[in-house]
Each structure stands twice: as C-alpha cells, then as structure tokens.
C-alpha positions as CSV (number, residue, x, y, z in Angstrom):
1,M,188.1,39.7,-4.4
2,N,190.4,36.8,-5.4
3,H,192.5,37.2,-8.8
4,H,194.5,33.8,-8.5
5,H,195.3,34.2,-12.3
6,L,198.1,37.1,-11.1
7,D,199.6,34.8,-8.4
8,G,202.6,34.1,-10.9
9,A,202.8,38.2,-11.7
10,A,203.1,38.3,-7.7
11,K,205.9,35.8,-7.7
12,K,207.8,37.4,-10.7
13,I,208.0,40.8,-8.9
14,F,208.9,39.5,-5.4
15,N,211.6,37.2,-6.3
16,A,213.1,39.5,-9.1
17,Y,213.1,42.4,-5.8
18,D,214.3,39.9,-3.8
19,R,217.4,39.4,-6.3
20,F,217.8,42.9,-6.9
21,L,217.9,43.5,-3.2
22,G,220.3,40.3,-2.4
23,T,222.7,41.6,-4.8
24,L,222.5,44.9,-3.0
25,A,222.6,43.4,0.7
26,N,226.0,41.9,-0.5
27,E,228.9,44.2,0.2
28,T,231.0,42.8,-2.4
29,D,228.7,42.5,-5.3
30,R,227.3,46.4,-4.6
31,K,231.2,47.2,-4.8
32,V,232.1,45.6,-8.0
33,L,228.7,46.9,-9.5
34,E,229.8,50.6,-8.2
35,E,233.2,50.5,-10.1
36,M,232.4,49.0,-12.8
37,S,232.8,51.1,-16.3
38,E,230.0,50.7,-18.7
39,E,232.0,49.0,-21.1
40,D,232.5,46.1,-18.6
41,R,228.7,45.6,-18.3
42,G,228.7,43.6,-21.4
43,E,230.9,41.3,-20.2
44,S,229.7,40.4,-16.2
45,D,227.6,38.3,-15.3
46,L,226.7,39.8,-12.0
47,Y,225.5,42.9,-14.1
48,R,223.1,40.8,-16.2
49,N,221.6,39.0,-13.6
50,V,220.7,42.4,-12.0
51,R,219.6,43.9,-15.0
52,Q,217.1,40.6,-15.6
53,A,215.9,40.8,-12.3
54,T,214.9,44.6,-13.1
55,H,213.4,43.5,-16.2
56,E,211.4,40.7,-14.3
57,F,210.1,42.8,-12.0
58,R,209.1,45.5,-14.6
59,E,207.1,42.6,-16.6
60,G,205.7,41.1,-13.5
61,L,204.3,45.4,-12.3
62,I,203.1,45.3,-16.1
63,E,201.4,42.3,-15.9
64,V,199.5,43.3,-12.8
65,F,199.0,47.1,-13.3
66,F,197.4,46.4,-16.9
67,D,195.6,43.0,-16.0
68,E,192.0,43.7,-17.7
69,K,190.5,40.4,-15.7
70,S,190.8,42.2,-12.6
71,G,189.8,45.5,-13.7
72,L,193.0,47.0,-12.6
73,A,193.9,48.2,-16.0
74,D,191.0,50.7,-15.7
75,L,192.3,51.8,-12.4
76,T,195.8,51.6,-13.3
77,K,194.8,54.3,-17.0
78,S,192.5,56.2,-14.8
79,Y,194.7,57.4,-11.8
80,G,198.0,55.9,-12.7
81,V,199.3,57.3,-16.1
82,F,199.7,60.9,-16.0
C-alpha cells in the first residue's frame, strides 16, 4: 500500500536527521556545542540550527505516526502510546 501523502513528512524527517548528524559529525561544531553555556545558546546560530532540526524531526514523526489516512494513528494509539 502506498501512502504518497506522507512523502513530505518522510523528507522532513530524513533531512532534519541528516542536518543533525552532519552537525555532530563536524568535530568543530560538536566541540562548540559541547562547550557552549546555556546563556550563549540564545545567541548561537549553530545551536538554533540544530534545535530547528530537532523540531522538524519531531514534527515529521508526529505527521507520520498520527496520520489517520494511513491507519498509523490507530496503531500508534494502540501500541505506541503507553
């Protein structure tokens, strides 16, 4: 069964995950994030970009797992939510 209406959500998930892992794979960026103080996060484009990727990833997962048209919402409610 094809659910092409979820293509956009899948792209959102994988693009966000790729950006997140790409940032962590960059040794310089990872070190900056590790050493960044909480106060500096609000001023950091790097932190904002990583945070945005995590939000997009979450939004994509919500779109997929709570999709009524594909039936995944019922499965998520039955088996994924405790």
